[in-house]
N, C-alpha and C positions, 0 to 999 in steps of 0.2 A: 463719524468713524463707523457707526452702526450700518449706514447705507454702504459704505465702502466694504465692510466685512461681508454683508449680504451679497454684494456684487461679486466679490472673490468666490464665495462659495457657489453661486450660480455658475460662474465660469469654470469651476472645478467639477461640477456635477456631470456635465456632458462628457468630458474626456474620460472621467472615471468610469461611468457606465459603458462607454464604448471600449475602453482598453480592458475592463473586467470581462466583457462578453467576448472580446476577440482572444485574449489570452486563455480563457477557459475553453474556447472552442479549439484552440490549437492544441492545447494539452490533452484535451478529451480525445481528439483525433489520434494523437500519438498513443494514448492508452488504448484506443480501440484496435490498434494494430496487434497488440498482444492479447486482447480480450476476444476477438473475433474467432480465432481457432478454437477457443475453449467452448463456445456456444454454437458454432456452425455445425450443421447436420444433426442437431438434437431434436428438431421438430418441436421447438418450444413455443408456447402460446405468447401472444403479443403482450400480455400483462407481465409475464415473466421477464421478457426482453426489457420492457419499460423499467421494471423493478431493478434489474442489473444496471441499467443506465443511471437511474436515479441514485443508487447506492454507491456508485463510482464517483459521483460529483462532489460530495463534501470534501473529500481529500484534496481534489484539485482546487476547489474554492478556497480552502485554508492556505494553500500554497500561493494562489493567484492574487489574494487580497493586498498584501503589501506591495507586490509588483505593480498592481493596478494603481495604487496610491502614488507611487514614484512616477509612473508615466503620466498620470493626470497632473500632477503638480509641475513636472518639467514642461509639459505641453502648454499649460495655462500661463505659467510665469514667463515662458519663452514668447508667448504672443504678447503679454504685457510689455515685455522688454522691446520687442519688435515694433510695437505701436507707440513706443516713447512713453507709455503710461507710467512705468517705473521712474523715468527721468522726471515727469511732471509731478509725481507724488513727492520725490526727493526735494524738488524745488519748493514745495509747500511745507517742507520740514518734517515729512513722514519718512522715516528710514526704512530699510528693507525688512528689518526684524519685526517692525510694526504690522507688516503685511502678513506675518505668519499667525496672527492671533486666531482667526477663524479656521484656517486649515488645521492648526494644531488642535483646536477644540473638537473638530470634526474627526480628526484622527484619533484623538483620545476616546471619543465615543466608539468608533469603529474597533479600537483595541479592546474595550470591555466587551463588546459583542463577540469579537473573535475569541477571546478567552473563554467565555461561556460556550461558544460553538465548539472550540477544540476540547473542551472538558466533558460536555454533555453529548452533543450531536455526533461529532466525529468518531469517538470510540464506538458508540452503538452502531453507526452506519458501517464502520469497518468490520465489526464482528458479523453483523447480518450479511454483509457482501461476501465475507469469507465462507460462511456457512452455505450461502446459495450457490457459490461457485463450486463448493465440494458436493453439494446435492446434484448439480448439473454434471459434474464428473462422473458420479455413480450412474447417471442415466444412460441406458443404451439407446442408440438411434433406432427409430422405428424401422423394422426389417421389411423388405419388399421382395416378394417372389417374382422372378422374371423367367420368361420362356427360355428353355434350353440352357439354363445356368444352374449349377449345383450350389445350393445354399447350404452352407455348413455352420451357420450361426445359431443352431438349435441345441446346444449342449451335447455334442458328439453325434448328432443325427444329421445326415445329409439328405436334402429333398431336391429332386429333380422334376420339373413340370414341363411337359413338352408343349402344351398349349393352355392358354389363359383366356377365358371368355372376355372379349374386348368390351371395354367401357370408355366411350369418348375417344377412341383411337389410341389409348394408352395400353401397352401390353405388359402391365405389371400389376401387383395386387399387394396391398398393406394388410398384414394379418390383424392389425388393430383398427381396421376400418369399421365404421358403424354398420349395423345390420341393415338389411332392406326394410323399409318402413312397412311393407306388407307382412313381413314376418313378425314385427313388433305387434301388429294388429291382430296376429293369429291366423292369417290367411295362408293357404297352402299354395306353394309355388309349383308351376308345372315342371320346371327344370331348375332346381336350386344349385345344380353343379356349375361351378365356374372354373374348376381345374380339371384338365383332361391329360391322361398319359402320365400318372404319378408314379415315380420310383423313390422309395425311401430306403436308405442304407443306414444301419446302426450297429455299433459294437457294444454289447452288453458288458456289465462289470464281470460276469463269469467267463468272459472270453468268447462266448457265442456270437457269431455273426448273423444278424438278422436282415433280410431284405423283404420289403413289402411293396407289392405291385398292384395298382388299382386303375380301373377304367377312368374313374371320374371322382370328384369330390368337391367339398367346399370348406372354407375356414371362416370361423366366427370368434370374436373376443369374448372372454368371460366377464362376469360382472365386476371384477376388480380392475378390469382394463389393462392388466399386466400380462395375463396368460391368454392363450387362445386354444381352441378345440378345432382339430382337423378331422373332418368326417370323410371317410373313403367308402366308395361303393364298388361292388363287383370286382374283387381282387383275391390275391392270395399272399400268405406269409410263409416265407422260406427261412429255415433256420439250420446252421451247420455248426456243430461243436468241433473245435480244432482238436480236441483230445480224442474224439471219436469220429473221424471224418467219414467212415463207412456208413454212418447213420445220417440220414437227411429227413427232415421233417417239412411237411408241407400242409398248410392249412388254408382252406378256401373260406371266403366270407362274402356275405351279401352287403353287410354294413359294419364298418369298423371305425372306432373313434380313438384319436390319439391327442393327448394333452401336451401343448407346447408351453412350457413353463418359462417365465420371465423373459419374455421376448422384447421388453422395453416399451418405449413410448409414453411412459407415465412418470412424471417427476414426483418423487417422494420427498417431502420437506421435513427437515429436522432430524435426519438420520446421521449427520455428521457430528463431529466432537464439539462440545461446548466450550473447550479450553479457550481462554482468551490470551492473546499475545500482548506484548507491551503496548502496541499502538491501538489495542481494543480496550484499554483500561481508562477509567476516569481517574482524576487526582486522588479521590478517596480510596479507590481500589489500589492505587499505587502505594499510598501511605500504609495501607493494611499489609500489602506484601513485604514492603520494606520492613515493617515491624516485626513480622513473622520471621524474615530472613536474618534480622539482627539477633533475634531470640535463638535461632539455630546456631549462628556464629558464636554466641556467648557460650552455649552448651558445648560446642566443640572446643572452645577455648579452655574451659575448665577440664574437659576430658583430656586435652593435651597436657595440661598442667600436672594431672595425676600420672600420666604415662611418663613424664619426665623424672618423676621421683624414682621410677623403677629402672632407670638407665644410669649408667656410669657418667660421671661428671666430665670425664675425658673423652667420651665418645663423641665422634664428629656430628652426629645427628643431633645429640644432646646440646652440643654447643651451638650449632645452627639454630635449633628451636629456642634455646634461651636468648639468642640475639633477637629473634622475632617474636618471642612471646614473653619470656621472662623479664627482659629489660625494656620492652616497649608495651604499647597499649594494645588492646584487643582489636583496635582498628587497623593496626599494621599486621595483624596475624596473617591476613591472606596473602602477604607478600612472600611467603614461604617458597614460592616458585622461583625465587632468585638464588637459592642456595646451590652449591655445586651440583653438577649434572649427575654425578655418581650417586647422589642421595635421592634423586627423583626416579631412579630405576628400581622397581620392586622386584625382589628375587622370585624366581619361579618356583614356588612351593605349593603344597597342598592347602586346601581351605583351613583345615584344623591348625596346621602349623603356622599359617599366616595370622589367624586370629590369636595365637598364643605368643606371637612375637611383637613385643612393644614397639620396636623400631619400625617395622613395616606398617603396624597400625597408626603410629604417628605420622608417618609420610602420607598415608591415605587420608587422615583427618586433615593434614594441611592442604592437601590437594582439594578436598571437598570445601574447606573454608575459603580457598582462593577462588573456587568457582562460585560459591555463594556471594563473595565480595564483588566479582565481576557482574553477577546478575543484579546485585543491588545498585552498582553504578549505572547499569543499563537503565533501570527503572527511574533513578534520579534524572538521568539525561532526558528520558521521556517526559518527565514531569516539568523540568525547566523549559523544555521545548514548547510545551503548550502556552507558555507566557512570553518567552523570547521572541518567537516569531510574530505574534500580534504586536509586540512592542516595537517591532521593526517599522510599523506604519508611522509612529512618531519620529523615528530616526530618519525615515525617507522624506518626511515633510521637510525637516531641518536640512537634509542634504539637497532635496529637489528644488527648493526656492532659489539658492544661489546658482545651482546648475542650470536651472531654467533661465535665469537672467543672463547667464554667461552665453548660452546657446543662441539667444536672440533669434535670428531669421532662419534657424535650422529647420524648422518645421516639425511635422509628426515623425518623419523618418529618423532625424537626428535625435528626437526625444526618446523614441523607442529603442534606438541603438544604444544611447547612454544608459537607458534603464536596463536593458538586458545585460550590458557589461557590468553594471553595478551589482545587479542581482546575481549574476553568474559568480562573481567574486565572493559575494555574501554566502551563497550556497556552498561554494567550495570550502570556505572557511567553517561552515556549519558542519558539513559532512566530515571534515578533517578533525574538528573538535570532538564529534561524536565517536569517531574511531579511536582517538587518544583516550577518551574517558573510558570507553569499553575495556581498553587494555590497562587501566589504572595508571596511566601516565599523565593524566590531567584531571583536575577537579571537574565534576559534572556541571557545576555552576559556571566556571569560566569556559568550559567547553561550548556552552550554549550562548553565553553572553559576550564572549570576546568579539564576534563580528559586530554586535550592536555598539560596543564601546569603540571599536575602530572607526566605524562610520559616524558615530556620534562626535568624535573628536574631529574628523574630517569635515563634517557639516559645520561645527562651530568655527572651524578655521576659515572655510569658505564664506560663512556669513560675516565673520569679522572682516574679511577682505572687502566684502560688498558695503558694509557699514562705513569702513574707512574711505570707501570711494576709490579703491585701487583699480587700475586698468591693467594690471599685470597678468590677469587671467582672462582677458578679453579674447573671444574666439574669432580669430581671423582666418583668412583663406589658407594661410600656412599652418594652421593648427593653434594649440595653446602656446602663447608666448609668455613664459615664466622666467622672471628675473628675480632670484632670491634676495640679492643684496638690496634692490630697490624696494621690494616688498617688506623686508626687515626695517628699513628706514621709515617707510610709511606706517607700519605698525607701531613704531616707537614714538613718532611725532604726534603731537595733539592737532585735532582740526583747528583751522584758523578761526572759525566762528566762535569756538569755545574759548579760545585765548582772548578774543576781542572782548567777550562778555565778562571774563574775569577781570580784564584790565579796566573796564568801565566800573 
């Protein structure tokens, strides 16, 4: 049996690695369609791009692992069935469920690793990935000066350059380009000018319009690599005050410097918010947030009880609150949003009058309590999701073994198609359950575990059919041939060999 279990594991290893790589690649390419517009044109370094790619992989891997298990199990046991190895093992007295020992053990180990991965690695990678994308969003693309084009990306200043000193046949200039090595060594260049025929137009905060005209100049980045200094030669500055248009100021210069602030090209890390969303929290963080939110709910509960004493017992608001607070537990307090619509509309009054009115304060407290309860449910959903999705690996082994035996000669195409169909139904159930739990229509536990329970029952049923030796689920050319009456008779009757042993 040990040799047989090792043989099954070796047969599972290849399809698992191939399916995991293929599915990861497919989902990653789909993710890149949405990611590419966010990083394109930002002039990012190769290390930043690699970091973005690496941080986007953990979420995909956590999703793909159960799917890869299902594909591998169906492909491997489909080949066993096609080569009549399953039939040979059954003739030796080894039933189908005995073949699941090593796959279930491997899936159990994979489940433990996935739970740790979802709890420790995935939240941190999601958080760093979000911060990095926000930092990239703040980054301005590196500006390029082009001949004959007015560049107005300099904070209200427009720059027109008639000719740029050509370098390798490209007629543009990046303000944050590195300096000439000869300048860094302290050598004096014969002609440092690289811009010719410069016209700068600027509207000052005082309303004055300023125009600068220069014969030539050059641009160099500052030490912080975010700003640049534009040096102009042999020109003039013209200023016109719209309040006094009869006055015209004209100033000639031999050399003039202008600082161009925040022209981009440098990525600043850590400038975005450090707030963590639900998918960026570990189980420990989720428990702490739930504890704090329940404490807030209890405080609101006691405050509402004190406000109820100041209202008349026949008041409609009082009756509704007593129904959801006085007669039920604090856990049901958040359901106050189900009271009649007229109670949920706050009167349009001033702030002082609003604070003095117990009825409106009570309605506002109920609204806040309802919001907190929904946030608590969302956190509980995220906590159960970290366990239910890895547990799906065990469920898919139980489901994949009989499906693989049924598929027989279907090959990799049929195996992947069946796996995709199963996982699509599983994911739809998971998303629907999460939506219902967020709206307080379903328990967070059952929202995340109902898909596992459904496929677990289905897997046990298919396995029972295989153990009983029923052919009613054999995959023929015409599809699945399912006869419920014959299947029910097969399930009720005992196997002949068992009856004969008991007779002896």
